[in-house]
DOLODO-307222 format. One line per 10 residues: number of its first residue (from 0); their letters; for each residue x, y, z of C-alpha. Coordinates in Angstrom, 2 decimals. Each point is the difference from the previous one (the first is absolute). Layout:
<pts>
NUM) a) X:Y:Z  ...
</pts>
This chain:
<pts>
0) melsppvgrr) 1.19:34.43:-6.56  -3.56:-1.18:-0.46  -2.29:0.45:3.19  -1.38:-3.26:1.34  -3.61:-0.63:0.21  -1.27:-0.05:3.82  -0.09:-3.37:1.69  -2.28:0.48:3.20  -0.03:-2.54:2.99  -3.68:-0.97:-0.67
10) pvallvlagc) 0.27:-1.03:-3.59  3.13:-1.99:0.97  -1.69:-1.62:2.76  -3.08:-0.96:-2.34  2.73:-1.25:-2.44  1.53:-2.37:2.68  -3.48:-1.19:0.70  -0.78:-0.63:-3.50  3.15:-1.79:-0.52  -0.60:-2.43:2.79
20) alavamnpll) -3.70:-0.60:-1.07  1.20:-0.79:-3.68  2.77:-2.15:1.35  -2.68:-1.98:1.78  -2.57:0.02:-2.88  2.40:-1.21:-2.40  1.21:-2.79:2.22  -3.14:-1.05:1.81  0.67:-3.66:0.85  3.37:0.85:1.37
30) aanldrlpgd) -1.17:2.85:2.10  -2.66:-2.25:1.43  2.38:-2.85:0.80  3.34:1.58:1.20  1.24:-3.26:1.35  -0.06:-1.66:-3.39  2.10:0.02:-3.02  -0.51:-1.23:-3.66  0.85:-3.71:-0.47  2.97:0.75:-2.13
40) sadrmfqawq) 1.47:2.54:2.54  3.66:-1.23:0.41  1.37:3.55:-0.61  -2.64:1.52:2.23  1.22:-2.49:2.98  3.52:0.96:-0.79  -0.79:3.86:0.24  -2.00:-0.51:3.21  3.10:-1.52:1.34  2.16:2.81:-1.25
50) vawngyallh) -2.15:2.60:1.79  -0.16:-2.22:3.20  3.75:-0.41:0.00  0.88:3.65:-0.56  -2.14:0.91:3.04  1.62:-2.69:2.19  3.52:0.69:-1.16  -0.29:3.73:0.50  -1.03:-0.70:3.63  2.43:-2.98:0.77
60) qpldlfdsni) 3.11:0.42:-2.09  -0.17:3.49:-1.90  3.77:-0.15:-1.13  -0.60:-3.48:-1.56  -3.35:0.64:-1.62  0.86:-1.58:-3.33  1.37:-3.26:1.76  -3.37:-1.72:0.17  -0.99:-3.37:1.24  -0.35:-1.58:-3.42
70) ywpfentvaf) 2.50:-1.48:-2.35  2.44:-0.82:2.93  2.93:0.31:0.13  0.24:2.69:-2.51  -0.04:3.73:0.95  -1.86:2.99:-1.42  -2.67:-2.50:-1.13  -2.70:2.92:0.10  1.90:1.43:-2.96  -1.01:-3.08:-1.97
80) sdallgftpa) -2.93:1.84:-1.01  -1.65:3.57:0.21  0.17:0.45:3.70  -3.18:2.18:0.67  1.68:1.89:2.60  -2.28:2.97:-0.39  -2.93:-2.19:1.60  2.00:-0.94:3.18  -1.99:2.15:2.23  -3.06:-2.35:-0.76
90) gfigagteaa) 2.04:-2.95:1.09  -0.11:1.44:3.60  -3.59:-0.57:0.26  -1.29:-3.59:0.94  2.19:-3.15:0.22  -0.18:-3.38:-1.73  -1.28:-1.35:-3.14  -3.62:0.99:0.52  0.96:3.42:0.56  2.29:-0.03:-2.95
100) lirynllflf) -2.90:-1.00:-2.35  -2.07:2.97:1.18  2.84:2.41:-0.18  0.86:-1.08:-3.42  -3.54:0.40:-1.57  -0.40:3.50:1.67  3.35:0.95:-1.69  -1.35:-1.40:-3.23  -3.02:2.29:0.14  2.23:2.80:1.25
110) tyasafvaaa) 2.03:-0.15:-3.30  -3.26:0.66:-2.03  -1.49:2.61:2.21  3.33:1.95:0.25  0.69:-0.19:-3.61  -3.40:1.63:-0.73  0.68:2.56:2.46  3.50:0.86:-1.08  -0.78:0.12:-3.96  -3.13:2.09:0.64
120) llarelgagw) 2.00:2.49:1.94  2.66:0.18:-2.69  -2.84:0.39:-2.57  -1.48:2.84:2.06  3.44:1.70:0.13  0.26:-0.12:-3.99  -3.32:1.92:0.03  -2.84:-2.65:-0.18  -3.15:0.76:2.08  -0.58:-2.24:2.89
130) paavvagaaf) -2.63:-2.03:-1.85  2.40:-0.54:-2.89  2.86:-0.70:2.46  -2.02:-2.81:1.31  -0.20:-1.38:-3.27  3.76:0.05:-0.42  0.37:-1.64:3.34  -2.23:-2.82:-0.77  1.84:-0.38:-3.45  3.28:-0.51:1.64
140) afapwrlahh) -1.15:-2.09:2.94  -2.44:-2.39:-1.73  1.25:-0.29:-3.55  -0.51:-3.62:-1.33  3.70:-0.93:-0.24  0.46:0.18:3.85  -1.93:-3.01:0.42  2.87:-2.01:-1.38  1.90:1.19:3.12  -2.36:-0.91:2.56
150) nhlhvlasap) 2.76:-2.27:1.52  2.66:2.80:-0.07  -0.52:2.43:2.71  3.18:1.76:-0.92  -1.35:0.66:-3.46  -3.37:1.11:1.24  1.45:2.47:2.60  0.61:2.87:-2.62  -1.55:2.64:2.07  3.25:1.63:1.05
160) lalslflllr) 0.96:0.37:-3.74  -2.84:2.27:-0.56  0.14:1.63:3.38  3.57:1.09:-0.47  -0.86:1.79:-3.34  -2.96:1.68:1.57  1.95:1.27:2.99  3.09:0.97:-2.24  -2.17:1.75:-2.39  -1.99:1.77:2.51
170) gyrrrrpglv) 3.06:0.77:2.12  1.94:1.80:-3.05  -3.14:1.74:-1.21  -0.70:1.67:3.44  3.61:0.01:0.97  -0.62:-1.81:3.10  3.23:-1.94:1.26  -1.95:-2.22:2.34  -2.00:-1.44:-2.94  2.90:-0.51:-2.16
180) lsgflaatwq) 1.85:-1.75:2.82  -3.15:-2.06:0.41  -0.02:-0.90:-3.64  3.46:-1.58:0.45  -1.05:-1.71:3.15  -3.00:-1.60:-2.11  2.39:-1.05:-2.58  2.26:-1.62:2.74  -2.88:-1.85:1.12  -0.61:-1.37:-3.26
190) vslgftlglq) 3.54:-1.22:-0.10  -0.41:-1.51:3.48  -2.88:-2.12:-1.44  2.14:-1.57:-2.50  2.24:0.56:-2.85  -2.54:-1.03:-2.48  -1.73:3.38:0.05  2.72:1.72:2.09  2.51:-0.11:-3.09  -2.91:1.60:-2.12
200) vayllallga) -0.56:2.78:2.33  3.65:0.74:0.54  1.01:0.13:-3.68  -3.22:1.89:-0.83  0.93:2.66:2.49  3.62:0.03:-1.31  -1.52:0.67:-3.58  -2.34:2.57:1.25  2.80:1.70:1.90  2.17:-0.02:-3.21
210) lwgvywwrkr) -2.59:1.52:-1.94  -0.51:2.52:2.62  3.77:0.75:-0.04  -0.09:0.75:-3.77  -2.89:2.31:0.46  1.50:1.88:2.86  3.24:0.40:-2.11  -2.03:1.59:-2.91  -2.50:2.03:2.14  1.86:0.61:3.22
220) pevprrvvaa) -3.08:0.27:2.08  0.38:1.20:3.64  -0.36:-3.01:2.50  -0.22:0.89:3.64  3.03:-1.33:1.96  -2.14:-2.00:2.44  -1.61:-1.77:-2.76  3.52:-0.73:-1.40  1.04:-1.28:3.46  -3.04:-2.20:0.30
230) taagalilva) 0.69:-1.43:-3.30  3.51:-0.88:0.86  -0.88:-1.28:3.35  -2.86:-2.28:-1.59  2.14:-1.23:-2.75  2.65:-0.88:2.34  -2.43:-2.01:2.27  -1.10:-1.79:-3.11  3.48:-0.83:-1.27  1.24:-0.99:3.41
240) wsglqafpyl) -3.06:-2.21:0.75  0.16:-1.59:-3.30  3.73:-0.79:0.48  -0.61:-1.31:3.48  -2.79:-2.31:-1.13  2.13:-0.98:-3.06  2.91:-1.31:2.29  -1.56:-3.34:0.88  -1.27:-0.38:-3.55  3.61:0.39:-1.20
250) kvveehpqvr) 1.16:-2.57:2.29  -2.61:-2.53:-1.28  1.04:0.54:-3.44  3.62:-0.54:0.97  -0.79:-3.29:1.86  -2.59:-1.12:-2.47  0.84:1.07:-3.53  -3.05:-1.59:-1.56  -1.98:2.98:1.56  1.12:1.96:-3.16
260) rsvdtvrfys) -2.51:-0.39:-2.87  1.67:-0.82:-3.29  -1.17:1.62:-3.02  -1.62:-3.23:-1.19  -1.96:-0.25:3.26  -1.22:3.53:-0.31  -0.73:-0.50:-3.81  -2.35:-3.12:0.92  -1.95:2.21:2.59  -0.10:3.13:-2.45
270) ppaasfltap) -3.73:0.66:-0.94  -0.83:0.13:-3.71  -2.13:2.95:-1.51  -3.08:-2.25:0.32  0.28:0.15:3.67  -1.59:3.51:-0.09  -3.16:-1.59:-1.46  0.12:-3.12:2.60  -1.87:0.17:3.36  0.58:-2.24:3.01
280) penliwgdat) -2.34:-3.13:0.06  -1.52:1.35:3.08  -1.39:3.04:-1.79  -3.91:-0.03:-0.12  -0.43:1.62:-3.24  3.37:-0.69:-2.11  1.27:-3.16:1.72  -1.66:-2.51:-2.17  0.09:2.09:-3.23  3.62:0.26:-0.09
290) garrermawa) 0.72:-3.48:1.16  1.19:-1.37:-3.10  2.67:2.82:-0.27  1.16:-0.89:3.64  0.43:-3.77:-1.15  2.59:1.14:-2.61  2.14:1.91:2.47  3.10:-1.58:1.62  -0.86:1.41:3.67  -3.55:1.18:-0.25
300) pemalfpglt) -0.32:0.78:3.84  2.24:3.08:-0.49  -0.64:0.83:-3.64  -3.66:1.01:0.39  0.43:3.82:-0.16  -3.33:1.14:-1.54  -0.60:3.48:1.55  -3.68:0.12:-0.37  -2.12:1.31:-3.11  -1.63:2.72:2.23
310) ivalalaglg) 3.34:1.25:1.04  1.44:0.09:-3.37  -2.90:1.65:-1.37  -0.08:2.59:2.75  3.91:0.48:-0.28  -0.52:0.90:-3.75  -2.53:2.51:0.78  2.45:1.30:2.61  2.49:0.81:-2.61  -2.08:2.77:-1.21
320) astlsrrwrl) -1.17:1.36:3.44  0.78:3.49:0.98  0.19:-0.70:3.60  3.49:-1.07:-0.83  2.67:2.12:-1.51  1.39:-1.23:-3.62  3.17:-0.67:1.87  -1.51:-2.33:2.70  -2.06:-1.74:-2.74  3.06:-0.60:-1.94
330) glaaavvgsa) 1.97:-1.11:2.93  -2.70:-2.51:1.22  -0.34:-1.51:-3.59  3.71:-0.33:-0.22  -0.09:-1.80:3.48  -2.65:-2.32:-1.31  1.90:-1.02:-3.26  3.37:0.02:1.60  -0.79:-2.24:3.02  -2.22:-2.30:-2.07
340) vlamgysflg) 2.85:-0.58:-2.39  2.41:-0.63:2.97  -2.64:-2.46:1.49  0.28:-2.12:-3.14  3.56:-0.70:0.93  2.06:-1.72:-2.59  -3.24:-0.87:-2.21  0.16:3.68:-1.54  2.43:0.13:-2.78  2.32:-2.30:1.93
350) gsltygllhk) 0.33:2.46:2.94  3.46:1.20:-1.12  -1.01:3.69:0.11  -2.66:-0.48:2.66  -0.30:-2.35:2.82  3.63:-1.42:-0.81  1.44:3.45:1.02  -2.11:0.06:3.20  1.19:-3.57:0.90  3.63:1.25:0.10
360) lpgwasvrtp) -0.76:2.58:2.68  0.56:-0.73:3.71  -2.82:-1.95:1.47  -1.64:-1.33:-3.04  2.00:-3.02:-0.47  -2.11:-1.87:2.69  -3.24:1.00:-1.57  -1.71:-2.93:-1.65  -3.14:1.43:-1.34  0.05:3.29:-2.23
370) grlftvtsla) -3.88:-0.05:0.06  -0.19:1.49:3.42  1.28:3.33:-1.53  -3.81:0.25:-1.22  -0.58:1.58:3.50  1.33:3.28:-1.42  -1.97:-0.43:-3.28  -3.07:-0.60:2.22  0.51:3.04:1.98  0.63:2.33:-2.99
380) lallagagah) -3.15:-1.33:-1.61  -2.07:0.65:3.07  0.99:3.42:0.02  -0.86:0.47:-3.47  -3.38:-1.76:0.66  -0.73:2.52:2.85  0.61:2.79:-2.47  -2.17:-1.66:-2.50  -2.76:-0.35:2.71  0.37:3.66:0.75
390) rltsaavrra) -0.27:0.76:-3.68  -3.11:-2.09:-0.65  -1.67:1.42:3.43  0.59:3.58:-1.14  -1.58:-0.63:-3.35  -3.06:-1.52:1.66  -0.26:2.96:2.63  0.22:2.39:-3.06  -2.75:-1.56:-1.82  -2.33:-0.18:2.99
400) agtggriaal) -1.22:3.17:1.94  -0.53:0.83:3.61  -0.85:-3.17:1.86  0.64:-2.28:-2.60  3.41:1.35:-0.32  0.77:-0.68:3.74  -1.46:-3.62:-0.50  2.06:-0.63:-2.95  3.23:1.00:1.92  -0.51:-2.85:2.38
410) vvpalltval) -1.87:-2.52:-2.12  2.53:-0.21:-2.89  2.86:-0.71:2.10  -1.82:-2.55:1.97  -1.14:-1.65:-2.80  3.58:-0.18:-1.40  1.31:-1.31:3.16  -2.57:-2.62:0.10  0.78:-1.11:-3.54  3.67:-0.37:0.71
420) lvegfgspag) -0.63:-1.74:3.34  -2.21:-2.48:-1.83  2.64:-0.78:-2.57  2.49:-0.33:2.62  -1.79:-2.28:2.21  1.26:-3.52:0.62  -0.32:-3.04:2.30  2.87:-1.55:1.84  1.63:-2.89:-1.69  -1.05:-3.15:1.99
430) elvrpelrrl) -2.72:-0.49:2.78  0.77:1.90:3.23  1.16:-2.26:2.74  1.43:0.16:3.34  3.66:-1.31:-0.23  0.84:-2.86:2.30  1.82:1.14:3.14  2.64:-2.40:1.50  2.14:0.49:3.06  3.62:-0.84:-0.85
440) pdsepqmhlp) 2.47:-1.50:2.61  1.92:2.42:2.07  3.50:-1.67:-0.47  2.00:1.55:-2.81  1.41:0.10:-2.61  -2.46:-2.13:-1.77  -0.54:-1.79:-3.40  -3.47:-0.62:-1.24  -0.88:-2.72:-2.65  -1.21:-0.47:-2.64
450) sedfddvryl) 1.74:3.27:-1.33  -1.22:1.61:-3.08  -0.98:3.76:-0.46  -3.71:-0.45:0.75  0.80:-2.08:2.89  2.61:2.22:1.36  -1.96:3.17:-0.12  -2.48:-1.82:2.57  2.86:-0.74:2.32  1.12:3.57:-0.19
460) fwsidgfpei) -3.55:1.31:0.67  -0.40:-2.47:3.09  3.37:1.27:1.28  -1.60:3.39:0.80  -0.83:-1.59:3.46  3.15:0.41:1.52  2.33:0.41:-2.92  2.05:-3.30:0.50  3.06:-0.16:-2.43  -0.79:-2.20:-3.03
470) vngysgftpe) 2.11:-1.22:-2.83  -3.10:0.42:-2.32  -0.95:3.24:-1.73  -1.94:1.73:-2.75  0.95:3.10:-1.92  1.03:1.29:-3.41  2.55:-2.65:-0.58  1.07:-3.41:1.66  3.52:-0.26:1.35  2.14:-2.88:-1.25
480) lqlslrqela) 0.07:-1.63:3.48  -3.74:-0.17:0.18  -0.05:-1.68:-3.43  2.78:-2.47:0.82  -1.60:-0.97:3.21  -3.28:-0.88:-1.71  1.85:-2.48:-1.88  2.58:-1.32:2.78  -2.82:-0.48:2.60  -2.28:-2.30:-2.19
490) gfpdeatvqr) 0.82:-3.05:2.27  -0.53:1.80:3.47  0.17:-1.46:2.54  3.02:-2.02:-0.71  3.84:0.08:0.83  1.08:2.12:-2.85  -2.80:2.73:0.36  0.30:0.11:3.76  3.62:0.46:-0.23  -0.42:2.63:-2.73
500) lsdlgvrtvv) -2.44:2.07:2.33  2.22:-0.48:3.02  3.02:1.37:-1.99  -2.09:2.90:-1.04  -1.13:0.74:3.58  -3.64:-0.90:-0.29  -1.61:-1.05:3.44  -3.50:-0.91:-0.98  -1.65:-1.59:-3.10  -3.74:0.19:-0.48
510) vhndrtggtp) -1.62:-2.21:-2.50  -3.62:1.37:-0.69  -1.60:-3.50:-1.09  -3.08:1.44:-1.34  2.10:1.68:-2.73  2.38:-2.75:-1.08  -2.33:-1.78:-2.47  1.94:-0.50:-3.30  3.27:1.24:1.51  3.21:-1.92:1.08
520) wagaddrpvd) -1.22:0.37:3.62  -3.15:-1.78:-0.30  0.06:-2.62:2.83  2.87:1.39:1.57  -1.60:-0.15:3.43  0.11:-3.85:-0.29  3.69:-0.20:-0.97  2.25:-1.67:2.83  2.03:2.23:2.05  1.80:-2.42:2.16
530) glplerserg) 3.70:0.92:0.51  -0.54:3.48:-1.27  0.78:2.98:2.47  -3.49:1.43:0.20  -3.31:-0.32:1.86  -3.30:-0.18:-2.06  -3.32:1.24:1.31  -3.44:0.84:-1.47  -2.14:2.99:0.27  -3.09:0.00:-2.32
540) pmtiyelepg) 1.10:-0.36:-3.64  3.63:0.77:0.99  2.77:-2.51:0.82  2.78:1.77:1.93  3.60:-1.20:-0.03  2.20:1.53:2.58  3.71:-0.37:-1.02  2.63:-0.51:2.54  2.54:2.71:-0.05  3.20:-1.17:-1.51
550) gnpgdgg) -1.51:-3.48:-0.22  1.22:-2.61:-2.62  -1.76:-2.87:-1.30  0.66:-3.24:1.85  0.33:1.85:3.40  -3.35:-1.14:1.11  -3.27:1.63:0.14
</pts>
């Protein structure tokens, strides 16, 4: 068993400080304006609501956490998308929409800082010196392709993946059951943040476990019983939590079959080979240069998978680095190629022998975008890049002498880190703005009009103040009821629409007059309501209709 390199408290503390500083430096506008979001931030508002709801629900209705206030009257609505349960403790801090904005942005910065720290620790565990480990951490956390996921906190939150591998590797090398158990807990944390990356870490650990089983069968190395017990306990916790978390998702699939992604849908979102040479438009260096290639893609926002030229060059150098054994170099190279092929989905040779097999395994039928598997590719590239940085630094130290060698040991990795940070830098899409905050009525359940995805996400965000039940919602898919109501309520308020809403059980309808332009509800506030069982009032840009319980048109009003 290989002996792990030392990891002292002081280097780790400095690593954490460096991660926080880099997260701020790479996102300076956002760090200076924590109460603002880029103008196109529907997903960010949704995820700010998710964290706020999880914190609220765990305190007020812990046994019904998945039954949120949106998409009334459906159950398990939190499971309509990746739930971000792993960030629930953050939801305990502060209340209301303003706190939700700041909380979300702090979590956004945290995903970058923690990914940097976790990847650097893993690189150090594989034998890189601390300066080279910093290069690896930066290569993972700030690779250009991540800019395409600035609106996807559940994709950016990849630190537990690297952290679990670090803890497990270190625990098995040093035969420390506590570290082994912690590694499985980190993997469970990744699952709790969402199945997008949770599936990846679960299947990756299963694959590594199978490979270890083959190795043990052939070599029969001695394994301390306490380590075996920690492995069994950790694996049980991971499986048990995954099953518990999957239960509401399975209920959603049963009640809403459209959640399952057809092969044609996944094929549409499968990135072509050109994706690996295409950067997101926000990227400072490569965004404009690869714009023509993006325009030819079916879904460019999630097909820009350029890992970074500096990272690739360092990874190639790492293939010959002595700091990694031949077994590790081959393993990481296989991880790069294998995960990149899977990330291409059905665009690689039709997917029959690659992603098509994965799509049939438990959990993968609800995955729409194969390209998110590039997270594993990026981590393997970063670890090879750290080894490459170590190799180049060692060569520079050997060529210099005395003081020059000591200087080179710091300057070379520092320059490499700066180079890949510059290549990975980008600005947020859209001007940073403070989202309008609006207080919704207290009576519930509510229906808000107009109703389209980018309208509904605002109602959902505003509902953080008090969490009133609303029919509207925003998630990975739109329920059939929501789609049909958008058509049926075009004439509101009239006899048919009021009857439909009364039958459904809606008590309050809110028409946001400043958002009705060009919709069927333009001028709805001027439509006559005589004879309808409701009361109408005005509150700023909102017209509020209170429906009488059990009322029927013609009863008066």
